[in-house]
C-alpha positions as CSV (number, residue, x, y, z in Angstrom):
1,M,-33.7,-5.2,8.8
2,V,-35.1,-7.4,6.1
3,D,-33.4,-10.8,6.0
4,T,-30.5,-10.7,3.4
5,L,-31.6,-14.0,2.1
6,F,-35.3,-13.4,1.8
7,S,-35.3,-14.6,-1.7
8,H,-34.8,-18.3,-0.8
9,R,-37.0,-20.3,-1.5
10,I,-47.7,-18.6,-0.1
11,A,-52.0,-18.8,-0.1
12,A,-56.0,-18.3,-0.6
13,S,-58.0,-21.0,0.6
14,L,-58.1,-23.4,-2.3
15,R,-60.6,-25.8,-0.8
16,L,-63.6,-24.0,-2.3
17,A,-61.7,-23.2,-5.6
18,L,-60.9,-27.0,-5.9
19,A,-64.4,-28.2,-4.9
20,G,-65.6,-31.0,-7.0
21,L,-62.2,-32.4,-7.7
22,V,-61.4,-36.0,-6.6
23,V,-58.6,-35.9,-4.1
24,F,-56.9,-39.1,-2.7
25,S,-54.2,-39.3,-0.1
26,G,-55.6,-41.3,2.7
27,S,-54.3,-41.5,6.2
28,P,-50.8,-39.9,6.8
29,S,-49.3,-43.4,6.8
30,A,-51.0,-44.3,3.6
31,G,-50.1,-40.9,2.0
32,L,-46.5,-41.4,2.8
33,A,-46.5,-45.0,1.4
34,D,-47.8,-43.3,-2.0
35,Q,-44.9,-40.9,-1.7
36,T,-42.1,-43.5,-2.2
37,D,-43.1,-44.1,-5.8
38,M,-44.1,-40.6,-6.7
39,R,-41.2,-40.0,-8.9
40,D,-41.8,-43.2,-10.9
41,V,-45.3,-42.0,-11.3
42,I,-44.2,-38.6,-12.7
43,V,-41.9,-40.4,-15.1
44,R,-44.7,-42.6,-16.3
45,E,-46.9,-39.4,-17.0
46,F,-44.0,-37.9,-19.1
47,E,-43.8,-41.2,-21.0
48,A,-47.4,-41.0,-21.7
49,F,-46.8,-37.6,-23.2
50,D,-43.6,-38.7,-25.0
51,P,-42.9,-42.4,-25.4
52,N,-39.2,-41.6,-25.9
53,Y,-38.9,-39.6,-22.7
54,R,-36.5,-41.8,-20.9
55,E,-34.1,-42.0,-23.7
56,R,-34.1,-38.3,-24.6
57,R,-33.9,-37.3,-20.9
58,Q,-30.8,-39.5,-20.4
59,H,-29.1,-38.1,-23.4
60,Y,-29.6,-34.4,-22.5
61,A,-28.7,-35.2,-18.8
62,E,-25.2,-36.6,-19.7
63,R,-24.6,-33.5,-21.8
64,L,-25.9,-31.1,-19.0
65,E,-23.7,-32.9,-16.3
66,A,-20.7,-32.4,-18.5
67,L,-21.4,-28.8,-18.8
68,A,-22.1,-28.4,-15.1
69,A,-18.7,-29.7,-14.4
70,G,-17.1,-27.3,-16.8
71,I,-18.9,-24.4,-15.0
72,A,-17.9,-25.4,-11.6
73,A,-14.3,-25.8,-12.7
74,E,-14.1,-22.2,-14.0
75,Q,-15.8,-21.0,-10.8
76,A,-13.3,-22.8,-8.7
77,A,-10.6,-21.0,-10.8
78,G,-12.1,-17.7,-9.9
79,N,-14.3,-17.2,-13.0
80,T,-17.8,-16.5,-11.8
81,L,-19.6,-17.1,-15.2
82,Q,-22.9,-15.5,-14.0
83,C,-24.7,-15.9,-17.4
84,S,-23.5,-19.5,-17.8
85,E,-24.8,-20.4,-14.5
86,Q,-28.2,-18.8,-15.2
87,L,-28.4,-20.7,-18.6
88,Y,-27.4,-23.8,-16.7
89,L,-30.2,-23.4,-14.1
90,E,-32.8,-22.8,-16.8
91,A,-31.5,-25.8,-18.7
92,K,-31.8,-27.9,-15.4
93,W,-35.4,-26.8,-14.9
94,L,-36.2,-27.8,-18.6
95,L,-34.6,-31.2,-18.1
96,G,-36.3,-31.9,-14.7
97,Y,-39.8,-30.5,-15.3
98,T,-40.6,-30.5,-19.1
99,A,-40.2,-32.5,-22.2
100,N,-39.4,-29.5,-24.3
101,W,-36.4,-31.0,-25.9
102,K,-36.1,-28.4,-28.6
103,A,-35.8,-25.6,-26.0
104,L,-33.4,-27.7,-23.9
105,E,-31.1,-28.3,-26.9
106,D,-31.1,-24.7,-27.6
107,K,-30.1,-23.8,-24.0
108,L,-27.3,-26.3,-23.9
109,D,-25.9,-24.9,-27.1
110,R,-26.0,-21.5,-25.6
111,I,-24.2,-22.7,-22.4
112,E,-21.3,-24.1,-24.5
113,R,-21.0,-20.8,-26.4
114,S,-21.1,-18.9,-23.1
115,L,-18.2,-20.7,-21.6
116,K,-15.8,-18.9,-24.0
117,D,-16.6,-15.6,-22.5
118,K,-14.9,-15.3,-19.1
119,D,-16.2,-11.8,-18.3
120,Q,-19.9,-12.3,-17.6
121,K,-20.5,-9.5,-15.1
122,F,-23.2,-8.1,-17.2
123,A,-25.5,-10.9,-16.2
124,S,-25.5,-9.6,-12.6
125,E,-26.8,-6.3,-13.5
126,Q,-30.3,-4.9,-13.3
127,S,-32.5,-4.5,-16.4
128,A,-33.2,-0.9,-17.3
129,V,-36.4,-2.0,-19.0
130,D,-38.3,-3.6,-16.2
131,G,-35.9,-3.3,-13.3
132,F,-35.5,-7.0,-12.8
133,W,-32.3,-9.1,-12.4
134,G,-31.4,-12.4,-14.2
135,L,-30.5,-11.0,-17.6
136,C,-29.7,-14.4,-19.1
137,Y,-32.9,-16.1,-17.8
138,E,-35.9,-16.4,-20.3
139,Q,-38.4,-17.8,-17.6
140,W,-40.1,-15.1,-15.6
141,F,-40.2,-16.9,-12.4
142,M,-36.4,-17.4,-12.5
143,R,-36.0,-13.6,-13.0
144,L,-38.3,-13.1,-10.1
145,G,-36.0,-15.3,-7.9
146,A,-32.9,-13.4,-9.0
147,T,-34.5,-10.2,-8.3
148,A,-35.6,-11.1,-4.8
149,A,-32.0,-12.2,-4.1
150,A,-30.6,-9.0,-5.5
151,I,-33.1,-6.8,-3.5
152,G,-32.2,-8.6,-0.4
153,L,-28.5,-8.2,-0.8
154,L,-29.0,-4.4,-1.7
155,T,-31.2,-3.9,1.4
156,S,-28.7,-5.5,3.7
157,Q,-26.1,-3.0,2.2
158,G,-28.4,0.0,2.6
159,E,-28.3,0.7,-1.2
160,P,-31.3,1.3,-3.5
161,P,-31.5,-0.3,-6.9
162,H,-30.4,1.7,-10.0
163,Y,-33.8,1.2,-11.7
164,R,-37.4,0.9,-10.4
165,L,-39.4,-2.3,-10.7
166,R,-42.1,-3.0,-13.0
167,P,-43.8,-6.0,-11.4
168,R,-45.9,-8.5,-13.5
169,L,-48.3,-9.3,-10.7
170,R,-50.1,-6.3,-9.2
171,T,-53.2,-7.5,-7.4
172,G,-54.1,-10.3,-5.1
173,R,-56.4,-11.7,-7.7
174,E,-53.5,-12.0,-10.2
175,L,-51.3,-13.6,-7.8
176,I,-54.0,-16.2,-6.7
177,N,-54.9,-17.1,-10.3
178,Y,-51.1,-17.6,-11.1
179,L,-50.5,-19.7,-8.0
180,Q,-53.6,-21.9,-8.7
181,S,-52.6,-22.4,-12.3
182,L,-49.3,-24.0,-11.0
183,L,-50.6,-25.9,-8.1
184,I,-52.0,-28.9,-10.3
185,S,-49.9,-30.4,-13.0
186,D,-51.4,-32.6,-15.8
187,I,-48.1,-33.9,-17.2
188,E,-49.8,-36.5,-19.6
189,N,-51.5,-33.8,-21.5
190,T,-49.1,-30.8,-21.2
191,G,-45.6,-32.4,-20.9
192,V,-44.9,-30.0,-18.0
193,D,-44.5,-30.6,-14.4
194,N,-45.3,-27.3,-12.6
195,R,-43.5,-28.3,-9.4
196,G,-40.2,-26.4,-10.1
197,E,-42.0,-23.1,-10.9
198,L,-44.6,-23.4,-8.1
199,S,-41.7,-24.0,-5.6
200,S,-39.6,-21.1,-6.9
201,V,-42.5,-18.6,-6.8
202,M,-43.6,-19.7,-3.4
203,T,-40.2,-19.1,-2.2
204,S,-40.1,-15.6,-3.6
205,Y,-43.5,-14.6,-2.4
206,S,-43.7,-16.4,1.0
207,T,-41.9,-13.3,2.4
208,A,-44.8,-11.2,1.5
209,A,-46.9,-13.1,3.8
210,Y,-44.7,-12.9,6.7
211,K,-42.3,-9.8,6.4
212,L,-44.5,-6.7,7.0
213,D,-41.4,-4.5,6.7
214,L,-40.6,-5.7,3.3
215,Q,-43.7,-3.9,1.8
216,D,-42.5,-0.5,2.9
217,I,-39.1,-1.3,1.3
218,L,-40.5,-2.6,-2.0
219,T,-42.9,0.3,-2.3
220,G,-40.0,2.7,-2.7
221,Y,-38.5,0.4,-5.4
222,V,-41.5,0.3,-7.7
223,A,-42.0,2.5,-10.8
224,L,-44.0,5.6,-10.0
225,D,-46.6,5.0,-12.6
226,E,-47.3,1.3,-11.4
227,S,-50.2,0.7,-9.0
228,I,-49.4,-2.2,-6.7
229,A,-52.1,-3.5,-4.2
230,W,-49.5,-4.6,-1.6
231,D,-52.1,-5.5,1.1
232,E,-53.9,-7.8,-1.4
233,L,-50.7,-9.5,-2.5
234,R,-49.7,-10.2,1.0
235,E,-53.3,-11.5,2.0
236,A,-53.3,-13.6,-1.2
237,A,-49.8,-15.1,-0.5
238,W,-50.8,-16.0,3.1
239,F,-54.2,-17.5,2.1
240,F,-52.6,-19.6,-0.6
241,I,-50.1,-21.0,1.9
242,H,-52.9,-21.8,4.4
243,G,-55.0,-23.4,1.8
244,A,-52.3,-25.5,0.1
245,Q,-51.1,-27.2,3.3
246,D,-52.1,-30.9,3.3
247,T,-53.7,-31.4,6.8
248,E,-52.8,-35.2,6.8
249,T,-49.2,-34.8,6.3
250,G,-48.7,-31.3,7.4
251,Y,-46.6,-30.6,4.3
252,W,-46.9,-28.4,1.2
253,G,-46.2,-29.7,-2.2
254,A,-47.4,-29.9,-5.9
255,W,-50.6,-31.7,-6.9
256,Y,-50.9,-34.1,-9.9
257,V,-53.6,-35.3,-12.1
258,I,-53.1,-39.2,-12.0
259,D,-55.7,-41.4,-13.6
260,G,-58.3,-38.7,-13.4
261,K,-57.8,-38.0,-9.7
262,I,-55.7,-35.5,-7.8
263,R,-52.7,-36.9,-6.0
264,K,-50.9,-34.5,-3.4
265,T,-47.3,-34.7,-2.6
266,A,-45.3,-33.9,0.7
267,D,-42.4,-31.7,-0.5
268,L,-39.4,-31.1,1.8
269,S,-38.2,-28.0,0.0
270,M,-41.5,-26.2,-0.2
271,T,-42.4,-27.0,3.5
272,F,-39.0,-25.9,4.7
273,H,-39.4,-22.5,3.1
274,V,-42.8,-21.9,4.4
275,V,-41.8,-23.1,8.0
276,R,-38.6,-20.9,7.8
277,Y,-40.2,-17.7,6.7
278,S,-43.1,-18.0,9.1
279,K,-40.6,-18.8,11.8
280,G,-42.5,-21.9,12.7
281,D,-46.0,-20.2,12.8
282,V,-47.8,-22.8,10.9
283,E,-50.6,-25.3,11.7
284,H,-50.4,-29.2,12.0
285,W,-47.0,-29.4,13.6
286,P,-47.6,-33.1,14.9
287,Q,-48.2,-34.0,11.3
288,I,-45.1,-32.1,10.1
289,I,-42.9,-33.8,12.6
290,K,-44.2,-37.3,11.9
291,T,-43.8,-36.8,8.1
292,T,-40.3,-35.4,8.3
293,L,-39.1,-38.3,10.2
294,A,-40.8,-40.8,8.1
295,I,-39.6,-39.7,4.7
296,K,-35.8,-40.0,5.6
297,D,-35.0,-42.6,3.1
298,D,-37.3,-41.3,0.3
299,P,-35.9,-39.4,-2.8
300,Y,-35.9,-35.5,-3.0
301,P,-38.1,-33.6,-3.2
302,F,-40.3,-36.1,-1.3
303,G,-37.6,-37.1,1.2
304,W,-34.2,-36.4,2.5
305,R,-31.9,-38.2,-0.2
306,S,-30.9,-37.1,-3.7
307,G,-29.6,-40.1,-5.8
308,G,-29.8,-42.2,-2.8
309,K,-27.5,-40.2,-0.6
310,F,-27.7,-37.2,1.7
311,T,-26.8,-33.6,0.7
312,N,-26.1,-30.6,2.9
313,H,-28.9,-28.9,1.0
314,N,-31.6,-31.4,2.0
315,L,-30.1,-31.9,5.5
316,Y,-30.2,-28.1,6.1
317,D,-33.9,-28.3,5.2
318,V,-34.7,-31.0,7.6
319,A,-32.5,-29.6,10.5
320,S,-34.4,-26.2,10.1
321,I,-37.8,-28.1,10.4
322,F,-36.5,-29.8,13.4
323,K,-35.5,-26.5,15.0
324,F,-38.8,-24.8,14.6
325,G,-40.7,-28.0,15.4
326,W,-38.6,-28.8,18.6
327,P,-41.4,-27.2,21.0
328,Y,-44.0,-29.3,19.5
329,M,-42.0,-32.8,19.7
330,S,-42.8,-35.5,22.2
331,E,-39.7,-36.8,24.2
332,E,-39.8,-39.8,21.9
333,E,-39.6,-37.7,18.8
334,R,-37.0,-35.4,20.2
335,G,-34.7,-38.6,20.9
336,M,-35.3,-39.6,17.3
337,A,-34.4,-36.2,15.9
338,R,-31.4,-35.9,18.2
339,E,-29.9,-39.0,16.9
340,E,-30.7,-38.0,13.3
341,I,-28.9,-34.6,13.9
342,R,-25.8,-36.4,15.2
343,Q,-25.8,-38.5,12.2
344,M,-26.2,-35.4,9.9
345,L,-23.2,-33.8,11.4
346,R,-21.0,-36.8,11.1
347,W,-22.1,-37.4,7.4
348,S,-21.6,-33.7,6.5
349,L,-18.1,-33.4,8.1
350,E,-16.9,-36.6,6.8
351,N,-18.1,-36.4,3.3
352,T,-18.3,-32.9,2.1
353,L,-15.8,-30.8,3.9
354,N,-12.0,-31.1,3.4
355,A,-9.3,-30.4,6.0
356,D,-8.2,-27.2,4.3
357,G,-11.6,-25.6,4.6
358,T,-12.8,-26.3,1.1
359,Y,-16.0,-27.9,0.3
360,R,-16.3,-30.8,-2.4
361,H,-18.4,-30.0,-5.3
362,D,-20.8,-32.5,-6.8
363,P,-22.3,-31.2,-9.9
364,G,-25.0,-33.7,-9.9
365,Y,-26.6,-31.9,-6.9
366,G,-25.0,-28.4,-6.4
367,D,-26.1,-25.7,-8.7
368,S,-22.8,-23.9,-8.2
369,Y,-19.6,-24.2,-6.2
370,A,-20.9,-21.4,-4.0
371,D,-23.9,-23.5,-3.2
372,E,-21.7,-26.1,-1.7
373,Y,-20.4,-23.5,0.8
374,Y,-23.8,-22.0,1.6
375,F,-25.4,-25.2,2.5
376,G,-22.5,-26.7,4.2
377,V,-22.1,-23.8,6.4
378,S,-25.9,-23.3,6.9
379,L,-26.4,-26.9,8.1
380,L,-23.6,-26.4,10.7
381,D,-24.9,-22.9,11.7
382,V,-28.5,-23.9,12.3
383,L,-27.3,-26.8,14.4
384,G,-25.2,-24.6,16.5
385,Y,-22.0,-26.3,15.7
386,W,-19.9,-23.2,16.4
387,K,-22.2,-21.7,19.1
388,P,-23.3,-24.2,21.8
389,A,-25.9,-21.8,23.1
390,E,-27.8,-22.2,19.8
391,R,-27.8,-26.0,20.0
392,F,-31.5,-26.3,20.5
393,W,-31.3,-30.1,20.3
394,T,-28.8,-30.9,23.1
395,D,-27.1,-29.3,26.2
396,D,-24.3,-31.8,25.9
397,P,-20.9,-31.0,24.4
398,L,-20.3,-32.4,20.8
399,E,-18.8,-35.9,20.7
400,P,-14.9,-35.7,20.3
401,A,-15.0,-37.0,16.7
402,L,-17.0,-34.0,15.6
403,T,-15.2,-31.2,17.6
404,G,-12.9,-29.2,15.5
405,R,-13.6,-30.9,12.4
406,A,-14.9,-27.6,10.7
407,D,-12.7,-24.6,11.4
408,C,-15.0,-21.5,10.8
409,C,-12.0,-19.1,10.2
410,L,-10.5,-21.5,7.7
411,I,-13.9,-21.9,5.8
412,K,-14.3,-18.1,5.9
413,Q,-10.9,-17.6,4.4
414,R,-11.8,-19.8,1.4
415,V,-15.1,-18.0,0.8
416,N,-13.3,-14.7,0.7
417,A,-10.7,-16.1,-1.5
418,Y,-13.2,-17.3,-4.0
419,R,-15.0,-14.1,-4.2
420,F,-18.3,-15.7,-5.0
421,Q,-20.9,-13.4,-6.6
422,G,-24.7,-13.8,-5.7
423,W,-26.7,-14.8,-2.8
424,A,-25.0,-18.2,-2.1
425,G,-21.6,-16.6,-1.5
426,A,-22.9,-13.5,0.4
427,G,-25.1,-15.9,2.7
428,A,-22.3,-18.2,3.5
429,L,-20.0,-15.4,4.5
430,E,-22.8,-13.7,6.5
431,K,-23.3,-16.7,8.6
432,L,-19.5,-17.2,9.1
433,E,-19.2,-13.7,10.2
434,R,-21.7,-14.3,12.9
435,S,-20.0,-17.4,14.1
436,C,-16.3,-16.2,13.9
437,S,-16.4,-12.4,13.6
438,V,-12.6,-12.0,14.1
439,C,-10.3,-14.6,13.1
440,P,-6.5,-14.7,13.9
441,A,-5.3,-13.3,10.5
442,E,-7.9,-10.5,10.6
443,A,-7.2,-9.7,14.2
444,A,-3.5,-9.2,13.4
445,T,-4.4,-6.5,10.8
446,Q,-6.7,-4.5,13.0
447,P,-5.4,-1.5,14.9
């Protein structure tokens, strides 16, 4: 069966395509030293494009944060607000990756108006025009991500879509050209950082490189008059992934034109998605492990921290990389990773999970209230919190301070009560069902 969550968040060899460009990253340690100030470098590039960038970004960030809090409050009250959430995610992309203030202001106005409509189920429906989901998105790559999530959900339920798909990319050449156009950003001249779009598209297409059974399923979902070169698309995705990996850090990431040279980045999220969907079948594991341990204190997406602190989302990415990389670690690295994992569990249980089974929502870092449950549960799940046999990192029992802090059945009860719509709620529930299939209240109702 295709993974229900295959939409979460690809490759031709780019070495020949990028021949002649000046690339600098140095040794792994030197490259990582460059990483620590990369976000400042990106801001300076935006300021070169728009001298008032910082002031404008701060103004719109405050407005977006207030709207995010309003959406989260409505969702916690049982109103899913699917359209408002899609508008918010697109506004978040505009704020974080562009200097297109006119488009951002328009998007924020639309979010405010959308909050008045409590019934937004239409936004979760499939388009009868092109077969894609994400009706409130304007950006194609965001509709692609929403469609990947919806197909994954339908497939797990054994249901076909109502309408056939009309994909935008039909050949390997089209996919390669698109991905190559996103890999390198020239912010000073365009006012756009391609990293957000590149990461999203890599997430959506990475499954094509590693899930052969997905092709057969998608073939039946495409419009009969469309000609799709599935083998080419899969090969193109795989070769792009292979060519875009930095051999010095082992990581994947966006590249930037800085002072006439190409600067590579080590991106935690992109690397997690490639490692996860390939089930660890990637090259340069020694470098990946070294880089992952070295970027602990660096800011997301170039490290573990967001706003100076951890998040369940980022720690889930790190823990997953540790899991797949465990066979390739030295004993010293395993000892370091083991201690980091213990700290991850302590932090998550003490700072994000309440005693009543609810997760705390931080609108500055979580896209939705359902996300808090998905990433909180996913971190505990990948580390085998509820299943000792799945604790790849230790044979010892959990320390007493951690045991029993997260009640699987209680968390599942909360997820069921909120009735989250979309991949995050479904994903959290799927993992909880696997860890606590029958809870006391459920057992009492069974014959």
